[in-house]
MOPAC internal coordinates of N, CA, C and O (Angstrom, degrees):
PM7 1SCF
backbone

  N    0.0000 0     0.00 0     0.00 0    0    0    0
  C    1.4755 1     0.00 0     0.00 0    1    0    0
  C    1.4990 1   108.34 1     0.00 0    2    1    0
  O    1.2310 1   121.63 1   135.27 1    3    2    1
  N    1.4590 1   114.49 1   -44.73 1    3    2    1
  C    1.4628 1   113.86 1  -176.43 1    5    3    2
  C    1.4408 1   109.15 1   -70.23 1    6    5    3
  O    1.2310 1   119.38 1   145.24 1    7    6    5
  N    1.3828 1   118.79 1   -34.76 1    7    6    5
  C    1.4461 1   121.32 1   179.63 1    9    7    6
  C    1.5643 1   113.62 1   -64.55 1   10    9    7
  O    1.2310 1   120.37 1   141.93 1   11   10    9
  N    1.3031 1   116.91 1   -38.07 1   11   10    9
  C    1.4453 1   122.38 1   171.87 1   13   11   10
  C    1.6255 1   112.83 1   -57.26 1   14   13   11
  O    1.2310 1   122.38 1   140.58 1   15   14   13
  N    1.2877 1   113.04 1   -39.42 1   15   14   13
  C    1.4883 1   118.38 1  -176.04 1   17   15   14
  C    1.5127 1   104.97 1   -71.94 1   18   17   15
  O    1.2310 1   119.18 1   140.19 1   19   18   17
  N    1.2664 1   119.17 1   -39.81 1   19   18   17
  C    1.5124 1   121.88 1  -178.09 1   21   19   18
  C    1.5748 1   110.31 1   -66.85 1   22   21   19
  O    1.2310 1   122.20 1   139.84 1   23   22   21
  N    1.3490 1   113.38 1   -40.16 1   23   22   21
  C    1.4195 1   119.23 1   176.54 1   25   23   22
  C    1.5255 1   114.15 1   -67.54 1   26   25   23
  O    1.2310 1   121.90 1   138.93 1   27   26   25
  N    1.3330 1   113.96 1   -41.07 1   27   26   25
  C    1.4778 1   119.59 1   176.39 1   29   27   26
  C    1.5588 1   110.03 1   -66.83 1   30   29   27
  O    1.2310 1   120.83 1   138.93 1   31   30   29
  N    1.2682 1   116.02 1   -41.07 1   31   30   29
  C    1.5145 1   117.01 1   174.65 1   33   31   30
  C    1.5046 1   114.63 1   -64.55 1   34   33   31
  O    1.2310 1   122.09 1   143.33 1   35   34   33
  N    1.3899 1   113.61 1   -36.67 1   35   34   33
  C    1.4739 1   112.31 1   178.05 1   37   35   34
  C    1.5256 1   112.43 1   -69.85 1   38   37   35
  O    1.2310 1   119.14 1   140.80 1   39   38   37
  N    1.3383 1   119.25 1   -39.20 1   39   38   37
  C    1.4933 1   122.24 1   172.94 1   41   39   38
  C    1.4843 1   113.29 1   -58.88 1   42   41   39
  O    1.2310 1   121.79 1   139.15 1   43   42   41
  N    1.2970 1   114.18 1   -40.85 1   43   42   41
  C    1.5091 1   117.31 1   177.36 1   45   43   42
  C    1.5160 1   113.22 1   -63.91 1   46   45   43
  O    1.2310 1   120.04 1   138.34 1   47   46   45
  N    1.3509 1   117.54 1   -41.66 1   47   46   45
  C    1.4653 1   121.54 1   178.86 1   49   47   46
  C    1.5131 1   110.58 1   -70.45 1   50   49   47
  O    1.2310 1   121.02 1   140.38 1   51   50   49
  N    1.3292 1   115.66 1   -39.62 1   51   50   49
  C    1.5600 1   115.88 1   176.56 1   53   51   50
  C    1.4555 1   110.35 1   -62.14 1   54   53   51
  O    1.2310 1   119.64 1   137.36 1   55   54   53
  N    1.4303 1   118.29 1   -42.64 1   55   54   53
  C    1.4113 1   118.24 1  -179.71 1   57   55   54
  C    1.5466 1   114.71 1   -62.31 1   58   57   55
  O    1.2310 1   121.63 1   137.47 1   59   58   57
  N    1.3453 1   114.49 1   -42.53 1   59   58   57
  C    1.4146 1   122.37 1   177.97 1   61   59   58
  C    1.5395 1   110.67 1   -58.24 1   62   61   59
  O    1.2310 1   121.57 1   136.10 1   63   62   61
  N    1.3826 1   114.60 1   -43.90 1   63   62   61
  C    1.4944 1   122.08 1  -177.80 1   65   63   62
  C    1.5361 1   105.69 1   -63.43 1   66   65   63
  O    1.2310 1   118.49 1   133.43 1   67   66   65
  N    1.2818 1   120.48 1   -46.57 1   67   66   65
  C    1.4299 1   124.29 1  -173.44 1   69   67   66
  C    1.4973 1   108.45 1   -66.56 1   70   69   67
  O    1.2310 1   120.85 1   137.88 1   71   70   69
  N    1.4008 1   115.99 1   -42.12 1   71   70   69
  C    1.4912 1   116.73 1   173.76 1   73   71   70
  C    1.5344 1   112.80 1   -62.38 1   74   73   71
  O    1.2310 1   118.99 1   139.13 1   75   74   73
  N    1.3039 1   119.54 1   -40.87 1   75   74   73
  C    1.4171 1   120.99 1   175.19 1   77   75   74
  C    1.5052 1   114.75 1   -58.45 1   78   77   75
  O    1.2310 1   122.42 1   139.04 1   79   78   77
  N    1.3375 1   112.96 1   -40.96 1   79   78   77
  C    1.4589 1   119.76 1  -177.47 1   81   79   78
  C    1.5988 1   110.45 1   -66.92 1   82   81   79
  O    1.2310 1   121.58 1   137.41 1   83   82   81
  N    1.4049 1   114.58 1   -42.59 1   83   82   81
  C    1.4464 1   117.64 1   174.50 1   85   83   82
  C    1.4258 1   116.17 1   -63.12 1   86   85   83
  O    1.2310 1   119.87 1   140.38 1   87   86   85
  N    1.3315 1   117.85 1   -39.62 1   87   86   85
  C    1.4889 1   124.59 1  -179.71 1   89   87   86
  C    1.5333 1   107.50 1   -61.90 1   90   89   87
  O    1.2310 1   123.11 1   132.51 1   91   90   89
  N    1.3366 1   111.65 1   -47.49 1   91   90   89
  C    1.4703 1   119.91 1  -174.44 1   93   91   90
  C    1.5716 1   109.16 1   -61.74 1   94   93   91
  O    1.2310 1   120.16 1   139.72 1   95   94   93
  N    1.3626 1   117.31 1   -40.28 1   95   94   93
  C    1.3619 1   121.54 1  -174.95 1   97   95   94
  C    1.6204 1   110.84 1   -72.71 1   98   97   95
  O    1.2310 1   123.08 1   146.45 1   99   98   97
  N    1.3752 1   111.70 1   -33.55 1   99   98   97
  C    1.5368 1   112.62 1   179.06 1  101   99   98
  C    1.4988 1   108.59 1   -76.54 1  102  101   99
  O    1.2310 1   117.51 1   145.84 1  103  102  101
  N    1.3657 1   122.34 1   -34.16 1  103  102  101
  C    1.4360 1   122.09 1   178.52 1  105  103  102
  C    1.4411 1   111.20 1   -69.97 1  106  105  103
  O    1.2310 1   119.89 1   137.28 1  107  106  105
  N    1.3425 1   117.82 1   -42.72 1  107  106  105
  C    1.5087 1   114.12 1  -179.70 1  109  107  106
  C    1.5141 1   116.40 1   -54.33 1  110  109  107
  O    1.2310 1   120.63 1   144.29 1  111  110  109
  N    1.3900 1   116.39 1   -35.71 1  111  110  109
  C    1.4241 1   117.69 1   176.29 1  113  111  110
  C    1.5214 1   113.01 1   -69.00 1  114  113  111
  O    1.2310 1   118.40 1   148.57 1  115  114  113
  N    1.3356 1   120.65 1   -31.43 1  115  114  113
  C    1.4278 1   121.47 1   173.98 1  117  115  114
  C    1.4824 1   109.92 1   -68.62 1  118  117  115
  O    1.2310 1   121.03 1   134.93 1  119  118  117
  N    1.3359 1   115.64 1   -45.07 1  119  118  117
  C    1.5120 1   114.85 1  -179.55 1  121  119  118
  C    1.5491 1   108.83 1   -60.12 1  122  121  119
  O    1.2310 1   119.13 1   135.44 1  123  122  121
  N    1.2437 1   119.26 1   -44.56 1  123  122  121
  C    1.4834 1   121.47 1   178.20 1  125  123  122
  C    1.4761 1   112.80 1   -55.99 1  126  125  123
  O    1.2310 1   119.65 1   142.44 1  127  126  125
  N    1.3788 1   118.27 1   -37.56 1  127  126  125
  C    1.4896 1   118.63 1   178.52 1  129  127  126
  C    1.4198 1   107.82 1   -70.44 1  130  129  127
  O    1.2310 1   118.09 1   146.43 1  131  130  129
  N    1.2862 1   121.25 1   -33.57 1  131  130  129
  C    1.5963 1   122.18 1  -174.23 1  133  131  130
  C    1.5944 1   104.79 1   -74.50 1  134  133  131
  O    1.2310 1   119.68 1   160.08 1  135  134  133
  N    1.2817 1   118.21 1   -19.92 1  135  134  133
  C    1.4139 1   118.95 1  -176.00 1  137  135  134
  C    1.5658 1   117.87 1   -93.18 1  138  137  135
  O    1.2310 1   123.69 1  -160.44 1  139  138  137
  N    1.3603 1   110.53 1    19.56 1  139  138  137
  C    1.4557 1   117.59 1   177.73 1  141  139  138
  C    1.4929 1   108.85 1  -101.19 1  142  141  139
  O    1.2310 1   121.47 1   -22.59 1  143  142  141
  N    1.2839 1   114.80 1   157.41 1  143  142  141
  C    1.5134 1   122.60 1   176.92 1  145  143  142
  C    1.4538 1   109.05 1  -130.05 1  146  145  143
  O    1.2310 1   120.41 1   -36.75 1  147  146  145
  N    1.3042 1   116.81 1   143.25 1  147  146  145
  C    1.4657 1   121.78 1   178.92 1  149  147  146
  C    1.5102 1   109.13 1  -114.98 1  150  149  147
  O    1.2310 1   121.42 1   -38.58 1  151  150  149
  N    1.3386 1   114.89 1   141.42 1  151  150  149
  C    1.4620 1   120.43 1   173.07 1  153  151  150
  C    1.4671 1   111.27 1  -136.12 1  154  153  151
  O    1.2310 1   119.12 1   -21.42 1  155  154  153
  N    1.3252 1   119.29 1   158.58 1  155  154  153
  C    1.4537 1   123.82 1  -178.28 1  157  155  154
  C    1.5663 1   108.51 1    94.09 1  158  157  155
  O    1.2310 1   121.73 1     7.87 1  159  158  157
  N    1.4246 1   114.30 1  -172.13 1  159  158  157
  C    1.4036 1   117.45 1   177.35 1  161  159  158
  C    1.4713 1   107.31 1  -131.59 1  162  161  159
  O    1.2310 1   123.84 1    -6.30 1  163  162  161
  N    1.3538 1   110.23 1   173.70 1  163  162  161
  C    1.5044 1   121.26 1   176.72 1  165  163  162
  C    1.5050 1   108.90 1  -123.43 1  166  165  163
  O    1.2310 1   119.96 1   -56.74 1  167  166  165
  N    1.3574 1   117.68 1   123.26 1  167  166  165
  C    1.3941 1   116.99 1   169.05 1  169  167  166
  C    1.5334 1   109.34 1   -79.46 1  170  169  167
  O    1.2310 1   121.58 1   -75.03 1  171  170  169
  N    1.2519 1   114.57 1   104.97 1  171  170  169
  C    1.5682 1   120.16 1  -174.23 1  173  171  170
  C    1.4525 1   111.96 1   -60.71 1  174  173  171
  O    1.2310 1   119.57 1   161.26 1  175  174  173
  N    1.3522 1   118.42 1   -18.74 1  175  174  173
  C    1.5354 1   117.79 1   179.86 1  177  175  174
  C    1.5402 1   114.40 1   -91.04 1  178  177  175
  O    1.2310 1   117.96 1   173.05 1  179  178  177
  N    1.3413 1   121.50 1    -6.95 1  179  178  177
  C    1.3742 1   125.49 1   179.61 1  181  179  178
  C    1.4142 1   114.72 1  -132.88 1  182  181  179
  O    1.2310 1   116.86 1   170.87 1  183  182  181
  N    1.3748 1   123.57 1    -9.13 1  183  182  181
  C    1.3196 1   130.37 1  -171.81 1  185  183  182
  C    1.7335 1   107.82 1   -67.28 1  186  185  183
  O    1.2310 1   123.82 1   -30.51 1  187  186  185
  N    1.2695 1   110.28 1   149.49 1  187  186  185
  C    1.5135 1   117.95 1   172.67 1  189  187  186
  C    1.5633 1   106.61 1   -79.81 1  190  189  187
  O    1.2310 1   123.38 1   -18.76 1  191  190  189
  N    1.4211 1   111.12 1   161.24 1  191  190  189
  C    1.5393 1   112.54 1   169.30 1  193  191  190
  C    1.4290 1   115.71 1   -53.16 1  194  193  191
  O    1.2310 1   120.91 1   143.45 1  195  194  193
  N    1.3972 1   115.86 1   -36.55 1  195  194  193
  C    1.4998 1   117.85 1  -176.83 1  197  195  194
  C    1.5345 1   110.03 1   -68.00 1  198  197  195
  O    1.2310 1   119.40 1   143.99 1  199  198  197
  N    1.3717 1   118.76 1   -36.01 1  199  198  197
  C    1.3723 1   119.55 1  -177.81 1  201  199  198
  C    1.5551 1   107.66 1   -68.45 1  202  201  199
  O    1.2310 1   120.54 1   132.82 1  203  202  201
  N    1.3427 1   116.57 1   -47.18 1  203  202  201
  C    1.4509 1   120.42 1  -177.58 1  205  203  202
  C    1.5769 1   110.74 1   -63.65 1  206  205  203
  O    1.2310 1   119.05 1   150.45 1  207  206  205
  N    1.3630 1   119.42 1   -29.55 1  207  206  205
  C    1.3529 1   123.85 1   177.82 1  209  207  206
  C    1.5081 1   111.00 1   -65.15 1  210  209  207
  O    1.2310 1   118.31 1   156.55 1  211  210  209
  N    1.2872 1   120.82 1   -23.45 1  211  210  209
  C    1.4486 1   124.36 1   179.57 1  213  211  210
  C    1.5866 1   113.02 1   -72.44 1  214  213  211
  O    1.2310 1   120.88 1   165.92 1  215  214  213
  N    1.3391 1   115.93 1   -14.08 1  215  214  213
  C    1.4288 1   117.34 1  -177.63 1  217  215  214
  C    1.5749 1   108.75 1   -72.37 1  218  217  215
  O    1.2310 1   121.15 1   -31.36 1  219  218  217
  N    1.3149 1   115.41 1   148.64 1  219  218  217
  C    1.4878 1   120.31 1  -178.42 1  221  219  218
  C    1.5067 1   108.71 1   -67.02 1  222  221  219
  O    1.2310 1   122.11 1   -52.97 1  223  222  221
  N    1.4103 1   113.56 1   127.03 1  223  222  221
  C    1.4851 1   117.35 1   176.47 1  225  223  222
  C    1.5272 1   109.78 1    91.15 1  226  225  223
  O    1.2310 1   119.35 1   169.64 1  227  226  225
  N    1.2965 1   118.84 1   -10.36 1  227  226  225
  C    1.5199 1   116.95 1   177.77 1  229  227  226
  C    1.5835 1   108.98 1  -104.98 1  230  229  227
  O    1.2310 1   123.28 1   -49.00 1  231  230  229
  N    1.3193 1   111.31 1   131.00 1  231  230  229
  C    1.4071 1   118.29 1   176.67 1  233  231  230
  C    1.5488 1   111.61 1  -110.57 1  234  233  231
  O    1.2310 1   119.74 1     5.93 1  235  234  233
  N    1.2730 1   118.10 1  -174.07 1  235  234  233
  C    1.4677 1   122.53 1  -175.52 1  237  235  234
  C    1.5883 1   106.35 1   -57.43 1  238  237  235
  O    1.2310 1   118.42 1   131.57 1  239  238  237
  N    1.2627 1   120.61 1   -48.43 1  239  238  237
  C    1.5508 1   122.75 1  -173.08 1  241  239  238
  C    1.5353 1   108.30 1   -62.00 1  242  241  239
  O    1.2310 1   119.43 1   134.28 1  243  242  241
  N    1.3309 1   118.70 1   -45.72 1  243  242  241
  C    1.4124 1   116.60 1  -176.29 1  245  243  242
  C    1.5814 1   110.20 1   -72.67 1  246  245  243
  O    1.2310 1   121.35 1   145.56 1  247  246  245
  N    1.3445 1   115.03 1   -34.44 1  247  246  245
  C    1.4378 1   118.00 1   176.52 1  249  247  246
  C    1.4965 1   110.74 1   -58.09 1  250  249  247
  O    1.2310 1   121.73 1   132.97 1  251  250  249
  N    1.3464 1   114.30 1   -47.03 1  251  250  249
  C    1.4584 1   121.73 1   177.16 1  253  251  250
  C    1.5719 1   112.03 1   -58.59 1  254  253  251
  O    1.2310 1   120.32 1   137.83 1  255  254  253
  N    1.3167 1   116.99 1   -42.17 1  255  254  253
  C    1.4158 1   120.00 1  -176.16 1  257  255  254
  C    1.5171 1   109.28 1   -72.26 1  258  257  255
  O    1.2310 1   119.36 1   149.17 1  259  258  257
  N    1.3800 1   118.83 1   -30.83 1  259  258  257
  C    1.4433 1   120.75 1   177.57 1  261  259  258
  C    1.5119 1   110.86 1   -69.92 1  262  261  259
  O    1.2310 1   119.20 1   143.06 1  263  262  261
  N    1.3203 1   119.12 1   -36.94 1  263  262  261
  C    1.4571 1   123.43 1   175.09 1  265  263  262
  C    1.4864 1   112.31 1   -69.20 1  266  265  263
  O    1.2310 1   119.77 1   141.82 1  267  266  265
  N    1.3765 1   118.05 1   -38.18 1  267  266  265
  C    1.4770 1   120.07 1   177.67 1  269  267  266
  C    1.5010 1   112.56 1   -65.28 1  270  269  267
  O    1.2310 1   119.41 1   137.85 1  271  270  269
  N    1.3905 1   118.74 1   -42.15 1  271  270  269
  C    1.3887 1   124.99 1   175.47 1  273  271  270
  C    1.4564 1   113.40 1   -59.54 1  274  273  271
  O    1.2310 1   119.61 1   140.11 1  275  274  273
  N    1.3918 1   118.34 1   -39.89 1  275  274  273
  C    1.3521 1   127.26 1  -179.81 1  277  275  274
  C    1.5666 1   112.83 1   -61.02 1  278  277  275
  O    1.2310 1   121.29 1   147.21 1  279  278  277
  N    1.3636 1   115.15 1   -32.79 1  279  278  277
  C    1.4757 1   118.70 1  -179.20 1  281  279  278
  C    1.5271 1   107.65 1   -66.39 1  282  281  279
  O    1.2310 1   118.59 1   164.72 1  283  282  281
  N    1.2827 1   120.30 1   -15.28 1  283  282  281
  C    1.5037 1   121.61 1   179.27 1  285  283  282
  C    1.5068 1   109.33 1   -84.06 1  286  285  283
  O    1.2310 1   119.44 1   163.86 1  287  286  285
  N    1.2430 1   118.68 1   -16.14 1  287  286  285
  C    1.5276 1   123.28 1  -175.40 1  289  287  286
  C    1.6120 1   110.14 1   157.34 1  290  289  287
  O    1.2310 1   122.30 1   -36.63 1  291  290  289
  N    1.2188 1   113.20 1   143.37 1  291  290  289
  C    1.5745 1   119.20 1  -177.11 1  293  291  290
  C    1.5076 1   107.83 1   -62.47 1  294  293  291
  O    1.2310 1   122.53 1   -28.02 1  295  294  293
  N    1.3967 1   112.76 1   151.98 1  295  294  293
  C    1.4581 1   119.39 1   169.02 1  297  295  294
  C    1.4749 1   112.82 1   -77.54 1  298  297  295
  O    1.2310 1   118.35 1   -38.68 1  299  298  297
  N    1.3310 1   120.75 1   141.32 1  299  298  297
  C    1.4349 1   124.53 1   178.61 1  301  299  298
  C    1.4803 1   113.27 1  -114.85 1  302  301  299
  O    1.2310 1   121.54 1   161.36 1  303  302  301
  N    1.3926 1   114.65 1   -18.64 1  303  302  301
  C    1.5099 1   113.44 1   179.10 1  305  303  302
  C    1.6501 1    98.43 1  -158.39 1  306  305  303
  O    1.2310 1   124.47 1    -7.36 1  307  306  305
  N    1.3773 1   109.03 1   172.64 1  307  306  305
  C    1.4490 1   120.09 1  -178.27 1  309  307  306
  C    1.5349 1   108.38 1   -60.95 1  310  309  307
  O    1.2310 1   120.62 1   140.84 1  311  310  309
  N    1.3530 1   116.43 1   -39.16 1  311  310  309
  C    1.4291 1   122.83 1  -178.62 1  313  311  310
  C    1.5634 1   112.83 1   -56.39 1  314  313  311
  O    1.2310 1   120.62 1   151.36 1  315  314  313
  N    1.2643 1   116.43 1   -28.64 1  315  314  313
  C    1.4822 1   119.35 1   178.24 1  317  315  314
  C    1.4641 1   111.60 1   -65.36 1  318  317  315
  O    1.2310 1   119.68 1   155.19 1  319  318  317
  N    1.3338 1   118.21 1   -24.81 1  319  318  317
  C    1.4685 1   121.06 1  -177.98 1  321  319  318
  C    1.4869 1   110.95 1   -73.30 1  322  321  319
  O    1.2310 1   121.35 1   163.37 1  323  322  321
  N    1.3928 1   115.03 1   -16.63 1  323  322  321
  C    1.4553 1   115.18 1  -179.42 1  325  323  322
  C    1.5405 1   113.60 1   -70.34 1  326  325  323
  O    1.2310 1   122.23 1   170.50 1  327  326  325
  N    1.3271 1   113.33 1    -9.50 1  327  326  325
  C    1.4941 1   114.20 1   178.43 1  329  327  326
  C    1.5143 1   112.35 1   -76.33 1  330  329  327
  O    1.2310 1   119.81 1   165.56 1  331  330  329
  N    1.3833 1   117.97 1   -14.44 1  331  330  329
  C    1.4620 1   123.48 1   178.33 1  333  331  330
  C    1.5262 1   109.72 1   -79.71 1  334  333  331
  O    1.2310 1   122.84 1   -45.64 1  335  334  333
  N    1.3014 1   112.17 1   134.36 1  335  334  333
  C    1.5155 1   118.78 1   175.95 1  337  335  334
  C    1.4774 1   106.85 1   -62.96 1  338  337  335
  O    1.2310 1   121.71 1   -50.04 1  339  338  337
  N    1.4158 1   114.34 1   129.96 1  339  338  337
  C    1.4563 1   118.22 1   175.45 1  341  339  338
  C    1.5007 1   113.17 1    97.65 1  342  341  339
  O    1.2310 1   118.85 1   167.81 1  343  342  341
  N    1.2985 1   119.80 1   -12.19 1  343  342  341
  C    1.4336 1   126.43 1   174.50 1  345  343  342
  C    1.4574 1   108.68 1  -100.40 1  346  345  343
  O    1.2310 1   122.19 1   -65.44 1  347  346  345
  N    1.3654 1   113.41 1   114.56 1  347  346  345
  C    1.4162 1   120.00 1   175.54 1  349  347  346
  C    1.5307 1   116.51 1  -124.39 1  350  349  347
  O    1.2310 1   118.76 1     4.84 1  351  350  349
  N    1.2532 1   119.98 1  -175.16 1  351  350  349
  C    1.4869 1   121.10 1  -171.28 1  353  351  350
  C    1.5769 1   108.93 1   -62.18 1  354  353  351
  O    1.2310 1   121.73 1   136.04 1  355  354  353
  N    1.2075 1   114.29 1   -43.96 1  355  354  353
  C    1.5768 1   119.45 1  -174.24 1  357  355  354
  C    1.5594 1   108.17 1   -62.85 1  358  357  355
  O    1.2310 1   120.76 1   137.69 1  359  358  357
  N    1.2787 1   116.16 1   -42.31 1  359  358  357
  C    1.4755 1   120.56 1   177.20 1  361  359  358
  C    1.4705 1   112.37 1   -67.06 1  362  361  359
  O    1.2310 1   120.30 1   140.17 1  363  362  361
  N    1.3439 1   117.03 1   -39.83 1  363  362  361
  C    1.4580 1   125.02 1   178.96 1  365  363  362
  C    1.6384 1   106.63 1   -59.99 1  366  365  363
  O    1.2310 1   119.50 1   137.20 1  367  366  365
  N    1.3121 1   118.56 1   -42.80 1  367  366  365
  C    1.3854 1   123.64 1   178.96 1  369  367  366
  C    1.5334 1   109.75 1   -61.41 1  370  369  367
  O    1.2310 1   121.83 1   139.54 1  371  370  369
  N    1.2971 1   114.11 1   -40.46 1  371  370  369
  C    1.5111 1   118.08 1  -178.99 1  373  371  370
  C    1.5541 1   113.05 1   -69.41 1  374  373  371
  O    1.2310 1   121.96 1   140.77 1  375  374  373
  N    1.3271 1   113.86 1   -39.23 1  375  374  373
  C    1.5148 1   117.73 1  -174.08 1  377  375  374
  C    1.4744 1   111.39 1   -92.93 1  378  377  375
  O    1.2310 1   119.33 1   159.19 1  379  378  377
  N    1.3386 1   118.88 1   -20.81 1  379  378  377
  C    1.4352 1   123.72 1  -170.77 1  381  379  378
  C    1.5490 1   114.62 1   -49.57 1  382  381  379
  O    1.2310 1   118.45 1   133.82 1  383  382  381
  N    1.3285 1   120.56 1   -46.18 1  383  382  381
  C    1.4458 1   121.76 1   176.72 1  385  383  382
  C    1.5633 1   117.02 1   -56.31 1  386  385  383
  O    1.2310 1   122.77 1   158.84 1  387  386  385
  N    1.3407 1   112.29 1   -21.16 1  387  386  385
  C    1.4683 1   119.06 1  -175.27 1  389  387  386
  C    1.5957 1   113.88 1   -97.12 1  390  389  387
  O    1.2310 1   121.58 1   179.05 1  391  390  389
  N    1.3530 1   114.58 1    -0.95 1  391  390  389
  C    1.4753 1   120.31 1  -172.84 1  393  391  390
  C    1.4929 1   112.51 1  -103.75 1  394  393  391
  O    1.2310 1   119.46 1   -44.75 1  395  394  393
  N    1.3388 1   118.64 1   135.25 1  395  394  393
  C    1.4665 1   124.68 1   165.23 1  397  395  394
  C    1.4824 1   108.45 1  -133.75 1  398  397  395
  O    1.2310 1   121.94 1   -13.14 1  399  398  397
  N    1.3104 1   113.89 1   166.86 1  399  398  397
  C    1.4229 1   122.15 1  -174.60 1  401  399  398
  C    1.4654 1   116.48 1  -111.74 1  402  401  399
  O    1.2310 1   122.24 1   170.58 1  403  402  401
  N    1.3129 1   113.32 1    -9.42 1  403  402  401
  C    1.4958 1   122.97 1   179.09 1  405  403  402
  C    1.5115 1   106.79 1  -142.27 1  406  405  403
  O    1.2310 1   120.97 1   -24.03 1  407  406  405
  N    1.4276 1   115.74 1   155.97 1  407  406  405
  C    1.4137 1   119.38 1   176.28 1  409  407  406
  C    1.5759 1   111.26 1    92.89 1  410  409  407
  O    1.2310 1   121.71 1     4.97 1  411  410  409
  N    1.2539 1   114.34 1  -175.03 1  411  410  409
  C    1.3982 1   121.36 1  -176.53 1  413  411  410
  C    1.5514 1   116.50 1   -85.22 1  414  413  411
  O    1.2310 1   120.73 1   -28.25 1  415  414  413
  N    1.3388 1   116.21 1   151.75 1  415  414  413
  C    1.4737 1   117.26 1   170.45 1  417  415  414
  C    1.5164 1   110.36 1   -86.26 1  418  417  415
  O    1.2310 1   121.84 1   -52.98 1  419  418  417
  N    1.2958 1   114.09 1   127.02 1  419  418  417
  C    1.5109 1   120.91 1  -178.77 1  421  419  418
  C    1.5449 1   115.59 1  -117.59 1  422  421  419
  O    1.2310 1   122.09 1  -165.90 1  423  422  421
  N    1.2869 1   113.60 1    14.10 1  423  422  421
  C    1.5104 1   120.66 1  -173.51 1  425  423  422
  C    1.5893 1   109.32 1   -59.70 1  426  425  423
  O    1.2310 1   123.68 1   -39.97 1  427  426  425
  N    1.3273 1   110.55 1   140.03 1  427  426  425
  C    1.4476 1   117.47 1   172.45 1  429  427  426
  C    1.5635 1   107.19 1  -142.54 1  430  429  427
  O    1.2310 1   121.03 1   -33.42 1  431  430  429
  N    1.2599 1   115.63 1   146.58 1  431  430  429
  C    1.4878 1   120.47 1   175.11 1  433  431  430
  C    1.4952 1   108.24 1  -107.63 1  434  433  431
  O    1.2310 1   121.83 1   -53.90 1  435  434  433
  N    1.3254 1   114.11 1   126.10 1  435  434  433
  C    1.4698 1   121.61 1   176.53 1  437  435  434
  C    1.5188 1   109.48 1  -110.18 1  438  437  435
  O    1.2310 1   120.92 1   -50.65 1  439  438  437
  N    1.3164 1   115.84 1   129.35 1  439  438  437
  C    1.4615 1   126.03 1   173.06 1  441  439  438
  C    1.4913 1   106.24 1   -95.53 1  442  441  439
  O    1.2310 1   120.20 1   -42.14 1  443  442  441
  N    1.2815 1   117.23 1   137.86 1  443  442  441
  C    1.4354 1   124.49 1   171.85 1  445  443  442
  C    1.4593 1   110.89 1   -71.35 1  446  445  443
  O    1.2310 1   119.12 1   -49.23 1  447  446  445
  N    1.3168 1   119.29 1   130.77 1  447  446  445
  C    1.3771 1   123.06 1   175.45 1  449  447  446
  C    1.5350 1   113.21 1   -69.00 1  450  449  447
  O    1.2310 1   124.08 1   -24.98 1  451  450  449
  N    1.3460 1   109.78 1   155.02 1  451  450  449
  C    1.5145 1   113.58 1   179.11 1  453  451  450
  C    1.5376 1   108.74 1   -58.74 1  454  453  451
  O    1.2310 1   120.93 1   140.00 1  455  454  453
  N    1.3179 1   115.83 1   -40.00 1  455  454  453
  C    1.5331 1   118.06 1  -175.14 1  457  455  454
  C    1.5051 1   109.56 1   -64.62 1  458  457  455
  O    1.2310 1   121.21 1   139.29 1  459  458  457
  N    1.3825 1   115.29 1   -40.71 1  459  458  457
  C    1.5540 1   117.57 1   176.95 1  461  459  458
  C    1.5344 1   108.63 1   -63.59 1  462  461  459
  O    1.2310 1   117.50 1   139.35 1  463  462  461
  N    1.3077 1   122.36 1   -40.65 1  463  462  461
  C    1.3756 1   120.89 1  -179.45 1  465  463  462
  C    1.5392 1   110.23 1   -63.90 1  466  465  463
  O    1.2310 1   120.78 1   134.44 1  467  466  465
  N    1.3930 1   116.11 1   -45.56 1  467  466  465
  C    1.4417 1   117.60 1  -178.09 1  469  467  466
  C    1.5653 1   112.76 1   -61.63 1  470  469  467
  O    1.2310 1   121.11 1   135.01 1  471  470  469
  N    1.3829 1   115.48 1   -44.99 1  471  470  469
  C    1.4460 1   118.05 1   178.27 1  473  471  470
  C    1.4750 1   112.08 1   -60.69 1  474  473  471
  O    1.2310 1   118.86 1   144.28 1  475  474  473
  N    1.2964 1   119.79 1   -35.72 1  475  474  473
  C    1.4613 1   123.45 1   176.93 1  477  475  474
  C    1.5337 1   110.76 1   -63.56 1  478  477  475
  O    1.2310 1   122.55 1   137.51 1  479  478  477
  N    1.3528 1   112.73 1   -42.49 1  479  478  477
  C    1.4710 1   114.60 1  -178.73 1  481  479  478
  C    1.4507 1   108.72 1   -68.37 1  482  481  479
  O    1.2310 1   118.57 1   140.00 1  483  482  481
  N    1.3955 1   120.32 1   -40.00 1  483  482  481
  C    1.4428 1   116.10 1  -177.57 1  485  483  482
  C    1.4374 1   112.93 1   -68.05 1  486  485  483
  O    1.2310 1   118.77 1   144.65 1  487  486  485
  N    1.3892 1   119.95 1   -35.35 1  487  486  485
  C    1.3991 1   120.95 1   172.23 1  489  487  486
  C    1.5888 1   115.11 1   -57.96 1  490  489  487
  O    1.2310 1   122.64 1   142.18 1  491  490  489
  N    1.2931 1   112.55 1   -37.82 1  491  490  489
  C    1.4991 1   116.52 1   177.80 1  493  491  490
  C    1.4621 1   113.14 1   -66.46 1  494  493  491
  O    1.2310 1   120.43 1   154.25 1  495  494  493
  N    1.2750 1   116.78 1   -25.75 1  495  494  493
  C    1.6650 1   118.25 1  -171.08 1  497  495  494
  C    1.5429 1   106.53 1   -90.50 1  498  497  495
  O    1.2310 1   117.13 1   175.07 1  499  498  497
  N    1.2627 1   123.07 1    -4.93 1  499  498  497
  C    1.4410 1   122.16 1   178.73 1  501  499  498
  C    1.5913 1   113.70 1   -71.24 1  502  501  499
  O    1.2310 1   120.10 1   180.00 1  503  502  501

């Protein structure tokens, strides 16, 4: 009886440990994504799917949908993007500063280095 309890306790601990590990691995990816910074602009009329995908809140599916909608006619204002499924007013507010309708796309994604994150943390703990 005592041996069953120890085995059950071990299994329970192992399960909790595995769940904690999985949760930590999923959250660490989310944190890393939040620690990126975007600079430059995207010409929504000439940009590739990869360039559009760099915009905050835009993934591969929305980038593809934006390019497909563009094939029906060029975008002339941010309001034109509302025709694309998944693009709403809140997302437009988020990506609006990065959008242009003429000129080159100059968008770049910058990931914060580990040393920059550490120094920021150490400054906050003072």
